[in-house]
C-alpha positions as CSV (number, residue, x, y, z in Angstrom):
1,M,124.6,114.4,-90.1
2,N,128.2,113.2,-90.5
3,W,129.6,116.6,-89.4
4,T,127.4,116.5,-86.3
5,T,128.5,113.0,-85.4
6,F,132.2,114.1,-85.9
7,K,131.8,117.0,-83.5
8,A,130.1,114.8,-81.0
9,D,132.9,112.3,-81.2
10,L,135.5,115.0,-80.9
11,K,133.8,116.5,-77.8
12,S,133.5,113.0,-76.3
13,S,137.2,112.3,-77.0
14,S,138.2,115.7,-75.4
15,N,136.1,115.0,-72.3
16,R,137.7,111.6,-72.0
17,T,141.2,113.1,-72.3
18,N,140.4,115.7,-69.7
19,Q,139.0,113.0,-67.4
20,E,142.1,110.8,-67.8
21,S,144.4,113.8,-67.1
22,S,142.4,114.7,-64.0
23,N,142.6,111.0,-62.8
24,W,146.4,111.1,-63.4
25,Q,146.8,114.3,-61.4
26,E,144.8,112.8,-58.6
27,A,147.0,109.7,-58.6
28,Q,150.0,111.9,-58.5
29,Y,148.7,113.7,-55.4
30,I,147.9,110.5,-53.7
31,A,151.3,109.0,-54.5
32,Y,153.1,112.2,-53.3
33,A,151.1,112.4,-50.1
34,T,151.7,108.7,-49.3
35,V,155.5,108.9,-49.9
36,M,155.9,112.2,-48.0
37,C,153.9,110.9,-45.0
38,T,156.0,107.8,-44.9
39,I,159.3,109.8,-45.2
40,L,158.2,112.2,-42.4
41,T,157.0,109.5,-40.1
42,I,160.0,107.1,-40.5
43,G,162.5,109.9,-40.7
44,F,161.3,111.7,-37.6
45,L,161.1,108.6,-35.4
46,G,164.3,107.1,-36.7
47,N,166.4,110.3,-36.4
48,I,165.0,111.2,-32.9
49,L,165.9,107.7,-31.7
50,S,169.3,108.1,-33.3
51,V,170.0,111.3,-31.5
52,I,169.1,109.7,-28.2
53,V,171.3,106.7,-28.9
54,L,174.3,108.8,-30.0
55,C,174.1,110.9,-26.9
56,Q,174.6,107.9,-24.6
57,P,178.0,107.8,-22.9
58,Y,179.4,104.9,-24.8
59,H,178.5,106.2,-28.3
60,R,179.7,109.7,-27.5
61,K,183.2,108.4,-27.1
62,Q,183.3,106.9,-30.6
63,P,185.5,108.9,-33.1
64,L,182.9,109.5,-35.7
65,A,179.9,109.9,-33.4
66,H,179.8,113.7,-33.5
67,L,180.0,113.7,-37.3
68,I,177.1,111.2,-37.5
69,L,175.1,113.3,-35.0
70,S,175.6,116.4,-37.2
71,I,174.1,114.5,-40.2
72,V,171.2,113.3,-38.1
73,V,170.4,116.8,-36.7
74,G,170.5,118.1,-40.3
75,D,167.9,115.5,-41.3
76,L,165.7,116.5,-38.4
77,I,165.9,120.1,-39.4
78,L,164.6,119.2,-42.9
79,I,161.9,116.9,-41.5
80,V,160.5,119.5,-39.0
81,F,161.2,122.8,-40.7
82,G,161.9,122.0,-44.3
83,Y,159.6,119.5,-45.9
84,P,156.3,120.6,-44.3
85,T,156.7,124.1,-45.7
86,M,156.0,123.1,-49.3
87,M,154.1,119.9,-48.5
88,T,151.2,121.9,-47.1
89,V,151.0,124.1,-50.2
90,V,151.1,121.0,-52.6
91,L,148.5,119.0,-50.7
92,R,146.1,122.0,-50.5
93,R,146.6,122.2,-54.3
94,L,147.6,125.8,-54.2
95,D,149.7,127.6,-56.8
96,I,153.3,127.0,-55.7
97,H,154.5,130.1,-57.7
98,A,152.4,132.3,-55.4
99,Y,154.5,131.4,-52.3
100,Q,158.0,132.6,-53.2
101,A,159.1,133.0,-49.6
102,R,158.2,129.4,-48.8
103,C,159.8,128.3,-52.1
104,S,163.1,130.1,-51.3
105,W,163.2,128.6,-47.8
106,D,162.4,125.1,-49.1
107,A,165.2,125.3,-51.7
108,F,167.7,126.8,-49.3
109,A,167.0,124.3,-46.5
110,N,167.1,121.3,-48.8
111,G,170.3,122.4,-50.5
112,A,172.1,123.6,-47.4
113,V,171.4,120.4,-45.4
114,G,172.1,118.1,-48.4
115,L,175.5,119.8,-49.1
116,T,176.3,119.7,-45.4
117,S,175.6,116.0,-45.3
118,I,177.8,115.2,-48.3
119,A,180.6,117.4,-46.9
120,T,180.3,115.6,-43.5
121,F,180.4,112.2,-45.2
122,T,183.6,113.4,-47.0
123,A,185.1,114.5,-43.7
124,M,184.2,111.1,-42.2
125,T,186.1,109.2,-44.9
126,I,189.1,111.5,-44.6
127,V,189.2,111.1,-40.8
128,L,188.8,107.4,-41.1
129,S,191.6,107.2,-43.7
130,Y,193.9,109.4,-41.6
131,C,193.3,107.3,-38.4
132,M,193.9,104.0,-40.2
133,H,197.3,105.3,-41.5
134,Q,198.5,106.1,-38.0
135,K,200.9,103.7,-36.4
136,T,199.9,104.5,-32.8
137,P,197.2,102.0,-31.6
138,R,195.4,104.5,-29.4
139,F,195.5,107.4,-31.8
140,R,192.3,109.5,-31.9
141,V,191.3,112.8,-33.6
142,S,190.8,115.5,-31.0
143,S,187.3,116.8,-30.2
144,V,188.4,120.3,-31.2
145,T,189.3,119.1,-34.7
146,I,186.0,117.2,-35.0
147,F,184.0,120.3,-34.1
148,R,186.0,122.4,-36.5
149,L,185.2,119.9,-39.2
150,I,181.5,120.1,-38.4
151,A,181.5,123.9,-38.4
152,A,183.3,123.9,-41.8
153,C,180.8,121.4,-43.3
154,W,177.8,123.5,-42.2
155,S,179.5,126.7,-43.5
156,F,180.2,125.0,-46.8
157,G,176.5,124.0,-47.2
158,V,175.1,127.4,-46.2
159,I,177.6,129.5,-48.3
160,L,177.0,127.5,-51.5
161,M,173.2,128.1,-51.2
162,L,173.4,131.8,-50.4
163,P,174.0,133.2,-54.0
164,P,170.4,132.7,-55.2
165,L,169.2,134.7,-52.3
166,L,171.6,137.5,-53.2
167,G,170.7,137.7,-56.9
168,W,173.1,135.1,-58.4
169,N,170.6,132.7,-60.0
170,R,167.2,132.2,-58.2
171,F,165.1,129.6,-56.5
172,V,162.1,128.4,-58.6
173,P,159.6,125.5,-58.4
174,G,161.0,122.3,-59.9
175,A,159.6,120.5,-62.9
176,A,157.6,118.2,-60.6
177,G,156.0,121.1,-58.8
178,I,156.5,119.6,-55.4
179,S,159.6,121.4,-54.2
180,C,161.9,124.3,-55.1
181,G,165.5,124.5,-56.1
182,P,167.9,126.6,-58.2
183,D,166.8,127.5,-61.7
184,W,168.6,124.6,-63.5
185,T,167.2,125.8,-66.9
186,D,168.7,129.3,-66.7
187,T,170.6,129.8,-70.0
188,S,172.4,133.0,-68.9
189,A,176.2,132.9,-68.4
190,S,175.9,133.7,-64.7
191,G,173.1,131.2,-64.1
192,R,175.0,128.4,-65.8
193,T,178.2,129.3,-64.0
194,Y,176.5,129.0,-60.6
195,N,174.7,125.8,-61.5
196,L,177.9,124.1,-62.7
197,L,179.8,125.4,-59.7
198,L,177.1,123.9,-57.5
199,I,177.2,120.5,-59.2
200,I,181.0,120.4,-59.2
201,L,181.6,121.6,-55.6
202,G,178.5,120.0,-54.1
203,F,178.5,116.6,-55.7
204,C,181.4,115.8,-58.1
205,G,184.1,117.1,-55.8
206,P,183.0,115.2,-52.7
207,S,182.5,112.1,-54.7
208,I,186.1,112.2,-56.0
209,A,187.4,112.9,-52.4
210,I,185.4,110.0,-51.0
211,S,186.6,107.6,-53.7
212,G,190.2,108.7,-53.2
213,S,190.0,108.2,-49.4
214,Y,188.6,104.7,-49.8
215,F,191.2,103.9,-52.4
216,K,193.9,104.8,-49.9
217,I,192.2,102.7,-47.2
218,F,191.9,99.6,-49.4
219,R,195.5,100.0,-50.6
220,L,196.6,100.1,-46.9
221,L,194.6,97.0,-46.1
222,R,196.2,95.1,-48.9
223,R,199.7,96.2,-47.9
224,D,199.5,96.1,-44.1
225,V,198.4,92.5,-43.4
226,V,197.7,91.8,-39.7
227,T,198.7,88.4,-38.4
228,E,196.8,86.5,-35.8
229,D,199.8,86.7,-33.4
230,S,199.2,90.4,-32.7
231,R,195.8,90.3,-30.9
232,I,195.7,94.0,-30.2
233,K,196.3,94.9,-33.9
234,L,193.8,92.3,-34.9
235,R,191.1,93.7,-32.7
236,R,191.9,97.2,-33.9
237,R,191.7,96.1,-37.5
238,H,188.4,94.3,-36.9
239,W,186.9,97.5,-35.3
240,Q,188.2,99.6,-38.3
241,M,186.7,97.2,-40.8
242,K,183.3,97.4,-39.1
243,L,183.4,101.2,-39.1
244,L,184.6,101.2,-42.7
245,R,181.6,99.0,-43.8
246,L,179.2,101.2,-41.9
247,T,180.3,104.4,-43.4
248,A,180.6,102.9,-46.9
249,V,177.0,101.7,-46.8
250,A,175.7,105.0,-45.4
251,I,177.6,107.0,-48.1
252,T,176.4,104.7,-50.9
253,A,172.8,105.0,-49.8
254,F,173.1,108.8,-49.7
255,M,174.8,109.0,-53.1
256,L,172.2,106.7,-54.7
257,S,169.5,108.8,-53.3
258,W,170.9,112.1,-54.7
259,S,172.5,110.9,-58.0
260,P,169.3,110.9,-60.1
261,Y,168.4,114.4,-59.0
262,S,172.0,115.6,-59.7
263,L,172.1,113.9,-63.1
264,V,168.7,115.4,-64.2
265,S,169.8,118.8,-63.0
266,L,173.1,118.6,-64.9
267,T,171.3,117.6,-68.1
268,S,168.9,120.5,-67.7
269,I,171.8,122.9,-67.4
270,F,173.1,122.1,-70.9
271,R,169.7,121.6,-72.5
272,G,168.1,124.7,-71.1
273,N,164.9,122.9,-70.3
274,S,163.6,120.1,-68.1
275,V,164.3,116.6,-69.5
276,L,161.4,115.0,-67.6
277,S,157.7,115.5,-67.6
278,T,155.9,116.6,-64.4
279,G,155.1,113.0,-63.3
280,E,158.5,111.7,-64.1
281,A,160.3,114.5,-62.3
282,E,158.6,113.5,-59.1
283,V,160.8,110.4,-58.9
284,P,164.3,111.9,-58.5
285,A,162.8,114.7,-56.3
286,L,161.2,112.2,-53.9
287,M,164.3,110.0,-54.0
288,A,166.4,112.9,-52.8
289,K,164.0,113.7,-50.0
290,A,164.0,110.1,-48.9
291,S,167.7,110.4,-48.0
292,V,166.7,111.4,-44.4
293,I,165.4,107.9,-43.6
294,Y,168.4,105.8,-44.7
295,N,171.0,106.7,-42.0
296,P,169.0,105.4,-38.9
297,I,168.2,102.2,-40.8
298,V,171.9,101.7,-41.8
299,Y,173.1,102.3,-38.2
300,T,170.5,99.9,-36.7
301,V,171.2,97.1,-39.2
302,M,175.0,97.3,-39.2
303,N,176.0,98.3,-35.7
304,R,175.2,95.7,-32.9
305,R,176.0,98.1,-30.1
306,F,173.7,100.8,-31.6
307,R,171.0,98.2,-32.0
308,R,171.3,97.0,-28.4
309,T,171.2,100.6,-27.0
310,L,168.2,101.3,-29.3
311,R,166.3,98.2,-28.0
312,H,166.9,99.2,-24.4
313,I,165.7,102.8,-25.0
314,V,162.6,101.7,-26.9
315,S,161.7,99.2,-24.1
316,C,162.1,101.9,-21.4
317,M,160.1,104.4,-23.4
318,T,157.3,101.8,-24.0
319,C,157.1,101.1,-20.2
320,R,156.9,104.8,-19.4
321,L,154.3,105.3,-22.1
322,L,152.2,102.4,-20.8
323,S,152.3,103.8,-17.2
324,F,151.3,107.2,-18.5
325,V,148.5,106.0,-20.8
326,W,146.9,103.8,-18.1
327,P,147.6,105.5,-14.8
328,T,144.3,104.3,-13.3
329,M,145.0,100.7,-14.1
330,H,148.6,101.2,-12.8
331,G,147.2,102.8,-9.6
332,E,144.7,99.9,-9.1
333,K,147.5,97.4,-9.3
334,Q,149.5,99.3,-6.7
335,E,146.5,99.4,-4.4
336,T,145.9,95.7,-4.9
337,K,149.5,94.9,-4.0
338,K,149.2,97.0,-0.8
339,R,146.0,95.2,0.2
340,V,147.4,91.8,-0.5
341,T,150.6,92.7,1.5
342,S,148.6,94.1,4.4
343,T,146.2,91.0,4.4
344,V,149.1,88.6,4.4
345,T,150.9,90.5,7.1
346,V,147.8,90.5,9.4
347,T,147.1,86.9,8.9
348,S,150.7,85.8,9.4
349,S,151.2,87.9,12.5
350,T,147.9,86.8,14.2
351,P,148.1,83.3,15.7
352,A,145.5,81.2,14.0
353,P,143.2,79.2,16.3
354,E,142.9,75.6,15.7
355,G,140.4,74.6,13.0
356,N,140.4,78.1,11.4
357,F,142.8,77.5,8.5
358,P,139.9,77.2,6.0
359,E,138.6,80.6,6.9
360,I,142.1,82.1,6.5
361,L,142.4,80.5,3.0
362,V,139.0,81.8,2.0
363,S,139.9,85.3,3.1
364,L,143.1,85.2,1.0
365,H,141.3,83.7,-1.9
366,Q,138.8,86.6,-1.9
367,V,141.5,89.3,-2.3
368,P,141.2,90.8,-5.8
369,F,144.3,90.3,-8.0
């Protein structure tokens, strides 16, 4: 009797454990779907509007506009062609290991765009530091130089992510099972070499270069004090400080987004296995994916001209959308205006006989508005 009771309790405990595990997996799917839908929606709308704003004549003339536009376009590529690739597999609860082609594309796109973005941020700080150290008030970096920097940043990101496609390391599903990346747990000499090279060149190196550029800028600001007597220099310094704060906040947001993923990956390289469970590994992976929504928010909050242009574009798009959604109502209003105009014209051009003013007022009152 006791043995039977023990087996029944053991079976009940096992069923309860399986049910709790199933509920936890269901909660993970719901959380993943909610976060990814939010990232895709905000990221797509924000970056599309950012492209429209940055293509306006005033913003095109700004020194860093093309570099910022390169980052925004990269984020759009991820949102449209990168994230949905594995998102559809995960939400359909299919085996991610059975879709190696999608896995490779997801890892390559995420890595290439992420590396390109951090390289572009590095180029932005170097250009900003170089411009601030110039004595000529109207000094600007040429467009040819800017486009060469953009091409170099994209080449840097693509080249660093090519080796796994050519046999040096490989792309595998991550510990969270929601995206793919390099095999950070590869213990072979070649695998660890590539992983360390990726971390050093893709994250540590740019971080050091950005920190060095900002150190030079702050040292210049402390040494070169601008007095209120020189209004031109004061206005130039005020503009430089606004641009400096904007880039600093954008870079900080990007680094904070990718730092947990980089730290977990670096730890996995030396340990040879994942340091986080499946549920815990979702957090740094989703934080890295959320980097595509920060830039439009930073530009909107910290740049008044960007905000003003964005408000004007949104109002124009809203008016066009309303006229497209309700064409019938819009047409009726136009017809009503024509009828009112014709009625007023007729009544004003025809001399009214004495005593007929009430009839004219009644006819005008009956016109539908």
